[in-house]
C-alpha positions as CSV (number, residue, x, y, z in Angstrom):
1,M,14.5,6.9,25.9
2,K,11.5,5.9,23.8
3,S,12.5,8.2,20.9
4,I,16.1,6.8,20.9
5,I,14.8,3.2,20.7
6,H,12.4,4.2,17.9
7,S,15.2,5.9,16.0
8,F,17.2,2.8,16.3
9,R,14.3,0.7,14.9
10,K,13.9,3.0,11.9
11,Y,17.7,2.8,11.2
12,R,17.7,-1.0,11.6
13,Y,14.9,-1.4,9.0
14,R,16.8,1.0,6.6
15,L,19.8,-1.3,6.9
16,L,17.7,-4.4,6.3
17,S,16.2,-3.0,3.1
18,D,17.7,-4.4,-0.1
19,M,15.8,-2.3,-2.6
20,K,18.2,-0.7,-5.0
21,I,15.8,1.6,-6.9
22,V,13.7,3.8,-4.5
23,S,13.2,7.3,-5.6
24,G,11.7,10.1,-3.5
25,S,12.2,11.4,0.0
26,P,9.3,10.1,2.1
27,I,8.7,11.2,5.7
28,I,9.2,8.0,7.6
29,S,7.8,7.9,11.1
30,Q,7.4,4.1,11.5
31,P,10.1,1.7,10.3
32,A,9.8,0.8,6.7
33,L,11.3,-2.1,4.8
34,F,11.9,-1.7,1.1
35,C,12.7,-4.9,-0.8
36,G,12.9,-6.4,-4.3
37,K,14.4,-6.0,-7.7
38,G,11.9,-3.6,-9.3
39,S,11.4,0.1,-8.6
40,I,9.5,2.1,-6.0
41,T,8.7,5.8,-6.6
42,L,7.5,8.0,-3.8
43,N,6.5,11.3,-5.4
44,G,6.6,14.6,-3.4
45,T,5.7,14.3,0.2
46,V,4.6,10.7,1.2
47,N,4.2,10.1,4.9
48,I,4.8,6.6,6.2
49,G,3.6,5.8,9.8
50,Y,1.7,7.7,12.4
51,S,2.7,8.0,16.0
52,R,-0.8,8.1,17.5
53,S,-2.1,4.9,15.9
54,P,-1.9,1.2,16.7
55,F,1.3,-0.7,16.1
56,F,3.5,2.4,15.9
57,L,6.1,1.0,18.3
58,S,5.7,-2.7,17.5
59,G,5.2,-3.0,13.7
60,Y,6.7,-1.8,10.4
61,S,5.5,-1.0,6.8
62,Y,6.6,-3.4,4.0
63,F,7.2,-2.3,0.4
64,E,8.3,-4.9,-2.2
65,A,8.7,-4.7,-5.9
66,R,9.6,-8.3,-6.3
67,T,10.6,-8.7,-9.9
68,P,12.7,-6.4,-12.2
69,E,9.5,-5.4,-14.0
70,S,7.6,-4.6,-10.9
71,T,6.8,-1.0,-10.0
72,I,5.2,0.8,-7.1
73,V,4.3,4.5,-7.5
74,I,2.8,6.5,-4.7
75,G,1.5,10.0,-5.3
76,N,2.3,13.3,-3.5
77,G,0.4,14.1,-0.3
78,T,-0.4,10.4,0.5
79,Y,-0.5,9.4,4.1
80,I,0.2,5.7,4.9
81,N,-0.6,4.5,8.4
82,N,1.2,1.8,10.4
83,N,1.7,-1.8,9.3
84,F,1.0,-1.2,5.6
85,S,2.0,-3.9,3.2
86,I,2.3,-3.5,-0.6
87,I,3.8,-6.2,-2.9
88,S,4.1,-6.0,-6.7
89,E,5.1,-9.1,-8.5
90,G,3.6,-8.2,-11.8
91,P,2.6,-5.2,-13.8
92,G,2.6,-2.7,-10.9
93,I,0.7,-0.7,-8.4
94,K,-0.1,3.0,-8.6
95,I,-1.6,5.0,-5.8
96,G,-2.7,8.6,-6.7
97,E,-2.1,11.8,-4.9
98,R,-3.6,12.8,-1.5
99,C,-4.7,9.3,-0.5
100,L,-5.3,8.3,3.1
101,I,-4.4,4.7,3.9
102,G,-5.4,3.2,7.3
103,P,-3.4,0.8,9.5
104,G,-2.9,-2.7,8.4
105,V,-3.9,-2.2,4.7
106,T,-2.5,-4.7,2.2
107,I,-2.3,-4.3,-1.6
108,F,-1.2,-7.0,-4.1
109,D,-1.0,-7.1,-7.9
110,S,-0.6,-10.9,-8.1
111,D,-1.9,-14.1,-6.7
112,F,1.7,-15.2,-6.3
113,H,0.9,-18.7,-7.4
114,G,-1.8,-20.4,-9.4
115,L,-4.5,-22.6,-7.9
116,V,-3.9,-25.6,-10.1
117,D,-0.5,-24.9,-11.6
118,R,1.4,-23.2,-8.7
119,S,4.1,-21.9,-11.1
120,S,1.7,-19.6,-13.1
121,P,0.2,-16.9,-10.9
122,Q,-2.4,-14.4,-12.2
123,K,-1.1,-10.9,-12.3
124,S,-2.9,-7.6,-13.1
125,P,-2.2,-3.9,-12.3
126,V,-3.7,-2.1,-9.3
127,L,-4.7,1.6,-9.9
128,I,-5.9,3.8,-7.1
129,G,-7.1,7.2,-8.0
130,E,-6.6,10.5,-6.2
131,N,-8.1,11.5,-2.9
132,V,-9.0,7.9,-2.0
133,F,-9.5,6.9,1.7
134,I,-8.8,3.2,2.4
135,G,-9.9,2.1,5.9
136,A,-8.0,0.0,8.4
137,N,-7.2,-3.7,7.5
138,S,-8.6,-3.5,4.0
139,I,-7.2,-5.8,1.3
140,I,-6.9,-4.6,-2.3
141,L,-6.3,-7.5,-4.8
142,K,-4.9,-7.7,-8.3
143,G,-6.6,-6.1,-11.2
144,V,-8.6,-3.5,-9.2
145,T,-9.1,0.1,-10.1
146,I,-10.4,2.4,-7.4
147,G,-11.8,5.7,-8.7
148,S,-10.9,9.1,-7.3
149,N,-12.6,10.5,-4.3
150,S,-13.9,7.0,-3.1
151,T,-13.8,5.5,0.3
152,I,-13.1,1.9,1.1
153,A,-14.6,0.8,4.4
154,A,-12.4,-0.8,7.1
155,G,-11.9,-4.5,6.6
156,A,-13.1,-4.5,3.0
157,V,-11.7,-7.1,0.6
158,V,-11.7,-5.3,-2.8
159,T,-11.7,-7.9,-5.7
160,K,-13.4,-5.8,-8.4
161,D,-13.2,-2.2,-9.7
162,V,-14.7,0.6,-7.5
163,A,-16.2,3.6,-9.3
164,A,-15.2,7.2,-8.4
165,N,-17.1,9.0,-5.7
166,V,-18.5,6.0,-3.8
167,I,-18.2,4.3,-0.5
168,S,-17.5,0.6,-0.9
169,G,-17.2,-2.1,1.8
170,G,-17.6,-5.7,2.8
171,N,-16.2,-9.0,1.7
172,P,-16.2,-9.0,-1.2
173,A,-16.5,-5.2,-1.3
174,R,-19.6,-3.7,-3.0
175,V,-20.9,-0.1,-3.3
176,I,-22.7,1.0,-0.2
177,T,-23.6,4.5,-1.3
178,E,-22.6,7.3,-3.7
179,L,-20.8,10.4,-2.5
180,K,-22.1,13.8,-3.6
């Protein structure tokens, strides 16, 4: 009975998705909602959701390329855990191959509104290298580049670039140690 209900949930979110340009054939275990006027590319095998993780039966993953210019590209072999949110309103977000993304991770390429003039948000691309591990409930903000083979600790708020081969964590995130 549980699998029938879960299949219905996945189908319901597929019907609710209004995204016209999604390319690729992800393996979707948790419901995923694809929205926006831009494009989303899921290269090779991208896994969305994990059954033995929190929020599997109660949440969903959210993908939005909000404007016609917005792009989201996710590389082959990337695993995305439950309750993931990614919104591109600006120049785009690119996630490299073989990344592991924990539950509750959020990635934005825009502030969505200015602080003084609410009609002029700051926008800047987000680039995540290959083989990056992003821990649960981390937030990656606009303009950030995360180098390949790095780890972002759970709960980190990444506001600045992270070099390759490091562990970074905290709020705001900073380098904790180098990986050898």
